[in-house]
Backbone as XML, in Angstrom:
<?xml version="1.0"?>
<chain id="A" units="angstrom">
  <residue number="1" name="MET">
    <atom name="N" x="106.221" y="94.297" z="101.075"/>
    <atom name="CA" x="105.691" y="93.460" z="102.137"/>
    <atom name="C" x="106.222" y="92.044" z="101.951"/>
  </residue>
  <residue number="2" name="ILE">
    <atom name="N" x="106.792" y="91.506" z="103.008"/>
    <atom name="CA" x="107.336" y="90.149" z="102.992"/>
    <atom name="C" x="106.388" y="89.262" z="103.790"/>
  </residue>
  <residue number="3" name="GLU">
    <atom name="N" x="105.980" y="88.138" z="103.192"/>
    <atom name="CA" x="105.108" y="87.192" z="103.877"/>
    <atom name="C" x="105.889" y="85.933" z="104.217"/>
  </residue>
  <residue number="4" name="ILE">
    <atom name="N" x="105.733" y="85.501" z="105.469"/>
    <atom name="CA" x="106.428" y="84.305" z="105.943"/>
    <atom name="C" x="105.415" y="83.426" z="106.658"/>
  </residue>
  <residue number="5" name="LYS">
    <atom name="N" x="105.337" y="82.177" z="106.254"/>
    <atom name="CA" x="104.464" y="81.193" z="106.896"/>
    <atom name="C" x="105.230" y="80.591" z="108.089"/>
  </residue>
  <residue number="6" name="VAL">
    <atom name="N" x="104.559" y="80.535" z="109.244"/>
    <atom name="CA" x="105.179" y="79.957" z="110.440"/>
    <atom name="C" x="104.172" y="78.956" z="111.036"/>
  </residue>
  <residue number="7" name="PRO">
    <atom name="N" x="104.201" y="77.700" z="110.562"/>
    <atom name="CA" x="103.199" y="76.708" z="110.978"/>
    <atom name="C" x="103.151" y="76.443" z="112.480"/>
  </residue>
  <residue number="8" name="ASP">
    <atom name="N" x="104.273" y="76.591" z="113.175"/>
    <atom name="CA" x="104.288" y="76.303" z="114.603"/>
    <atom name="C" x="104.012" y="77.527" z="115.479"/>
  </residue>
  <residue number="9" name="MET">
    <atom name="N" x="103.517" y="78.606" z="114.879"/>
    <atom name="CA" x="103.078" y="79.795" z="115.616"/>
    <atom name="C" x="101.595" y="79.599" z="115.933"/>
  </residue>
  <residue number="10" name="THR">
    <atom name="N" x="101.282" y="79.381" z="117.221"/>
    <atom name="CA" x="99.920" y="78.978" z="117.568"/>
    <atom name="C" x="99.214" y="79.857" z="118.597"/>
  </residue>
  <residue number="11" name="CYS">
    <atom name="N" x="99.936" y="80.792" z="119.227"/>
    <atom name="CA" x="99.299" y="81.561" z="120.299"/>
    <atom name="C" x="99.861" y="82.986" z="120.350"/>
  </residue>
  <residue number="12" name="SER">
    <atom name="N" x="99.288" y="83.777" z="121.234"/>
    <atom name="CA" x="99.732" y="85.169" z="121.340"/>
    <atom name="C" x="101.172" y="85.261" z="121.850"/>
  </residue>
  <residue number="13" name="HIS">
    <atom name="N" x="101.610" y="84.319" z="122.674"/>
    <atom name="CA" x="103.005" y="84.321" z="123.123"/>
    <atom name="C" x="103.933" y="84.121" z="121.925"/>
  </residue>
  <residue number="14" name="CYS">
    <atom name="N" x="103.558" y="83.209" z="121.034"/>
    <atom name="CA" x="104.349" y="82.977" z="119.815"/>
    <atom name="C" x="104.443" y="84.262" z="118.996"/>
  </residue>
  <residue number="15" name="SER">
    <atom name="N" x="103.292" y="84.902" z="118.791"/>
    <atom name="CA" x="103.296" y="86.111" z="117.963"/>
    <atom name="C" x="104.118" y="87.219" z="118.610"/>
  </residue>
  <residue number="16" name="SER">
    <atom name="N" x="104.073" y="87.334" z="119.931"/>
    <atom name="CA" x="104.878" y="88.343" z="120.631"/>
    <atom name="C" x="106.365" y="88.051" z="120.480"/>
  </residue>
  <residue number="17" name="THR">
    <atom name="N" x="106.731" y="86.780" z="120.593"/>
    <atom name="CA" x="108.136" y="86.386" z="120.465"/>
    <atom name="C" x="108.652" y="86.689" z="119.063"/>
  </residue>
  <residue number="18" name="ILE">
    <atom name="N" x="107.856" y="86.379" z="118.057"/>
    <atom name="CA" x="108.270" y="86.626" z="116.673"/>
    <atom name="C" x="108.335" y="88.124" z="116.392"/>
  </residue>
  <residue number="19" name="THR">
    <atom name="N" x="107.363" y="88.872" z="116.887"/>
    <atom name="CA" x="107.388" y="90.324" z="116.701"/>
    <atom name="C" x="108.644" y="90.918" z="117.328"/>
  </residue>
  <residue number="20" name="LYS">
    <atom name="N" x="108.980" y="90.470" z="118.533"/>
    <atom name="CA" x="110.184" y="90.978" z="119.204"/>
    <atom name="C" x="111.436" y="90.622" z="118.406"/>
  </residue>
  <residue number="21" name="ALA">
    <atom name="N" x="111.499" y="89.408" z="117.885"/>
    <atom name="CA" x="112.672" y="88.993" z="117.103"/>
    <atom name="C" x="112.840" y="89.867" z="115.871"/>
  </residue>
  <residue number="22" name="VAL">
    <atom name="N" x="111.739" y="90.147" z="115.181"/>
    <atom name="CA" x="111.797" y="90.992" z="113.982"/>
    <atom name="C" x="112.197" y="92.414" z="114.364"/>
  </residue>
  <residue number="23" name="LYS">
    <atom name="N" x="111.612" y="92.943" z="115.445"/>
    <atom name="CA" x="111.924" y="94.310" z="115.882"/>
    <atom name="C" x="113.365" y="94.432" z="116.372"/>
  </residue>
  <residue number="24" name="ASP">
    <atom name="N" x="113.918" y="93.347" z="116.926"/>
    <atom name="CA" x="115.331" y="93.370" z="117.323"/>
    <atom name="C" x="116.224" y="93.476" z="116.093"/>
  </residue>
  <residue number="25" name="LEU">
    <atom name="N" x="115.795" y="92.848" z="115.002"/>
    <atom name="CA" x="116.547" y="92.899" z="113.747"/>
    <atom name="C" x="116.394" y="94.269" z="113.086"/>
  </residue>
  <residue number="26" name="ASP">
    <atom name="N" x="115.150" y="94.769" z="113.037"/>
    <atom name="CA" x="114.852" y="96.056" z="112.404"/>
    <atom name="C" x="113.817" y="96.791" z="113.253"/>
  </residue>
  <residue number="27" name="PRO">
    <atom name="N" x="114.256" y="97.694" z="114.125"/>
    <atom name="CA" x="113.322" y="98.402" z="115.005"/>
    <atom name="C" x="112.244" y="99.192" z="114.263"/>
  </residue>
  <residue number="28" name="ALA">
    <atom name="N" x="112.479" y="99.546" z="113.013"/>
    <atom name="CA" x="111.497" y="100.316" z="112.244"/>
    <atom name="C" x="110.499" y="99.421" z="111.499"/>
  </residue>
  <residue number="29" name="ALA">
    <atom name="N" x="110.647" y="98.116" z="111.625"/>
    <atom name="CA" x="109.779" y="97.184" z="110.892"/>
    <atom name="C" x="108.340" y="97.274" z="111.385"/>
  </residue>
  <residue number="30" name="THR">
    <atom name="N" x="107.415" y="97.027" z="110.466"/>
    <atom name="CA" x="106.004" y="96.882" z="110.792"/>
    <atom name="C" x="105.679" y="95.400" z="110.677"/>
  </residue>
  <residue number="31" name="VAL">
    <atom name="N" x="105.110" y="94.840" z="111.741"/>
    <atom name="CA" x="104.824" y="93.403" z="111.781"/>
    <atom name="C" x="103.322" y="93.201" z="111.941"/>
  </residue>
  <residue number="32" name="ASP">
    <atom name="N" x="102.738" y="92.407" z="111.039"/>
    <atom name="CA" x="101.319" y="92.063" z="111.100"/>
    <atom name="C" x="101.227" y="90.542" z="111.144"/>
  </residue>
  <residue number="33" name="ILE">
    <atom name="N" x="100.559" y="90.023" z="112.171"/>
    <atom name="CA" x="100.506" y="88.573" z="112.359"/>
    <atom name="C" x="99.072" y="88.084" z="112.290"/>
  </residue>
  <residue number="34" name="SER">
    <atom name="N" x="98.877" y="87.000" z="111.545"/>
    <atom name="CA" x="97.592" y="86.317" z="111.490"/>
    <atom name="C" x="97.778" y="84.921" z="112.076"/>
  </residue>
  <residue number="35" name="LEU">
    <atom name="N" x="97.338" y="84.748" z="113.331"/>
    <atom name="CA" x="97.484" y="83.438" z="113.974"/>
    <atom name="C" x="96.693" y="82.342" z="113.253"/>
  </residue>
  <residue number="36" name="PRO">
    <atom name="N" x="95.425" y="82.586" z="112.854"/>
    <atom name="CA" x="94.674" y="81.506" z="112.190"/>
    <atom name="C" x="95.334" y="81.029" z="110.890"/>
  </residue>
  <residue number="37" name="ASP">
    <atom name="N" x="96.005" y="81.954" z="110.198"/>
    <atom name="CA" x="96.664" y="81.604" z="108.934"/>
    <atom name="C" x="98.132" y="81.228" z="109.127"/>
  </residue>
  <residue number="38" name="HIS">
    <atom name="N" x="98.646" y="81.370" z="110.351"/>
    <atom name="CA" x="100.066" y="81.120" z="110.653"/>
    <atom name="C" x="100.960" y="81.956" z="109.729"/>
  </residue>
  <residue number="39" name="LEU">
    <atom name="N" x="100.581" y="83.218" z="109.546"/>
    <atom name="CA" x="101.257" y="84.080" z="108.590"/>
    <atom name="C" x="101.795" y="85.330" z="109.270"/>
  </residue>
  <residue number="40" name="VAL">
    <atom name="N" x="103.046" y="85.656" z="108.948"/>
    <atom name="CA" x="103.687" y="86.875" z="109.438"/>
    <atom name="C" x="103.949" y="87.755" z="108.214"/>
  </residue>
  <residue number="41" name="ARG">
    <atom name="N" x="103.443" y="88.977" z="108.256"/>
    <atom name="CA" x="103.691" y="89.947" z="107.185"/>
    <atom name="C" x="104.577" y="91.043" z="107.767"/>
  </residue>
  <residue number="42" name="VAL">
    <atom name="N" x="105.658" y="91.321" z="107.080"/>
    <atom name="CA" x="106.637" y="92.287" z="107.594"/>
    <atom name="C" x="106.953" y="93.320" z="106.526"/>
  </residue>
  <residue number="43" name="GLU">
    <atom name="N" x="106.902" y="94.569" z="106.929"/>
    <atom name="CA" x="107.383" y="95.678" z="106.103"/>
    <atom name="C" x="108.706" y="96.083" z="106.731"/>
  </residue>
  <residue number="44" name="SER">
    <atom name="N" x="109.805" y="95.833" z="106.012"/>
    <atom name="CA" x="111.125" y="96.035" z="106.608"/>
    <atom name="C" x="112.164" y="96.246" z="105.522"/>
  </residue>
  <residue number="45" name="LYS">
    <atom name="N" x="113.257" y="96.895" z="105.915"/>
    <atom name="CA" x="114.395" y="97.029" z="105.009"/>
    <atom name="C" x="115.293" y="95.795" z="105.079"/>
  </residue>
  <residue number="46" name="ALA">
    <atom name="N" x="115.045" y="94.928" z="106.069"/>
    <atom name="CA" x="115.822" y="93.690" z="106.195"/>
    <atom name="C" x="115.434" y="92.735" z="105.064"/>
  </residue>
  <residue number="47" name="SER">
    <atom name="N" x="116.360" y="91.900" z="104.660"/>
    <atom name="CA" x="116.079" y="90.938" z="103.591"/>
    <atom name="C" x="115.183" y="89.819" z="104.115"/>
  </residue>
  <residue number="48" name="LYS">
    <atom name="N" x="114.527" y="89.138" z="103.193"/>
    <atom name="CA" x="113.684" y="88.012" z="103.575"/>
    <atom name="C" x="114.516" y="86.934" z="104.266"/>
  </residue>
  <residue number="49" name="ASP">
    <atom name="N" x="115.720" y="86.683" z="103.754"/>
    <atom name="CA" x="116.590" y="85.687" z="104.375"/>
    <atom name="C" x="116.920" y="86.061" z="105.819"/>
  </residue>
  <residue number="50" name="ALA">
    <atom name="N" x="117.188" y="87.337" z="106.060"/>
    <atom name="CA" x="117.497" y="87.781" z="107.419"/>
    <atom name="C" x="116.289" y="87.602" z="108.334"/>
  </residue>
  <residue number="51" name="LEU">
    <atom name="N" x="115.097" y="87.885" z="107.807"/>
    <atom name="CA" x="113.878" y="87.709" z="108.596"/>
    <atom name="C" x="113.626" y="86.231" z="108.896"/>
  </residue>
  <residue number="52" name="LEU">
    <atom name="N" x="113.802" y="85.378" z="107.892"/>
    <atom name="CA" x="113.639" y="83.935" z="108.103"/>
    <atom name="C" x="114.613" y="83.455" z="109.179"/>
  </residue>
  <residue number="53" name="HIS">
    <atom name="N" x="115.837" y="83.937" z="109.121"/>
    <atom name="CA" x="116.867" y="83.534" z="110.076"/>
    <atom name="C" x="116.527" y="84.003" z="111.492"/>
  </residue>
  <residue number="54" name="CYS">
    <atom name="N" x="116.052" y="85.226" z="111.639"/>
    <atom name="CA" x="115.766" y="85.736" z="112.989"/>
    <atom name="C" x="114.561" y="85.009" z="113.592"/>
  </residue>
  <residue number="55" name="ILE">
    <atom name="N" x="113.590" y="84.630" z="112.772"/>
    <atom name="CA" x="112.435" y="83.873" z="113.277"/>
    <atom name="C" x="112.875" y="82.462" z="113.676"/>
  </residue>
  <residue number="56" name="ALA">
    <atom name="N" x="113.751" y="81.862" z="112.869"/>
    <atom name="CA" x="114.285" y="80.537" z="113.212"/>
    <atom name="C" x="115.088" y="80.602" z="114.509"/>
  </residue>
  <residue number="57" name="ASP">
    <atom name="N" x="115.878" y="81.655" z="114.671"/>
    <atom name="CA" x="116.656" y="81.821" z="115.900"/>
    <atom name="C" x="115.772" y="81.978" z="117.133"/>
  </residue>
  <residue number="58" name="ALA">
    <atom name="N" x="114.534" y="82.478" z="116.912"/>
    <atom name="CA" x="113.586" y="82.636" z="118.019"/>
    <atom name="C" x="112.915" y="81.297" z="118.384"/>
  </residue>
  <residue number="59" name="GLY">
    <atom name="N" x="113.222" y="80.243" z="117.607"/>
    <atom name="CA" x="112.726" y="78.911" z="117.943"/>
    <atom name="C" x="111.575" y="78.414" z="117.097"/>
  </residue>
  <residue number="60" name="TYR">
    <atom name="N" x="111.325" y="79.082" z="115.978"/>
    <atom name="CA" x="110.197" y="78.704" z="115.118"/>
    <atom name="C" x="110.706" y="78.175" z="113.770"/>
  </residue>
  <residue number="61" name="THR">
    <atom name="N" x="109.767" y="77.672" z="112.959"/>
    <atom name="CA" x="110.119" y="77.075" z="111.672"/>
    <atom name="C" x="109.491" y="77.893" z="110.547"/>
  </residue>
  <residue number="62" name="PRO">
    <atom name="N" x="110.145" y="78.985" z="110.146"/>
    <atom name="CA" x="109.573" y="79.831" z="109.101"/>
    <atom name="C" x="109.704" y="79.192" z="107.732"/>
  </residue>
  <residue number="63" name="GLN">
    <atom name="N" x="108.713" y="79.478" z="106.880"/>
    <atom name="CA" x="108.719" y="78.987" z="105.501"/>
    <atom name="C" x="108.323" y="80.124" z="104.583"/>
  </residue>
  <residue number="64" name="SER">
    <atom name="N" x="108.827" y="80.099" z="103.366"/>
    <atom name="CA" x="108.372" y="81.057" z="102.356"/>
    <atom name="C" x="107.089" y="80.506" z="101.758"/>
  </residue>
  <residue number="65" name="PRO">
    <atom name="N" x="106.006" y="81.277" z="101.795"/>
    <atom name="CA" x="104.751" y="80.763" z="101.210"/>
    <atom name="C" x="104.819" y="80.662" z="99.708"/>
  </residue>
</chain>
């Protein structure tokens, strides 16, 4: 399980956009989002760097917690 903090993720539209970005990278990924904690948890074969990059490309500022 990879955890990524996304401080600028604030609403359901944000979470949908990030989920889509991760699924575009790895369609088999499992994405769990906690809006109050600004946390994205991903079960994926993609590397953490690739996930950070795809979230950044979607317009957000991902951080490693």
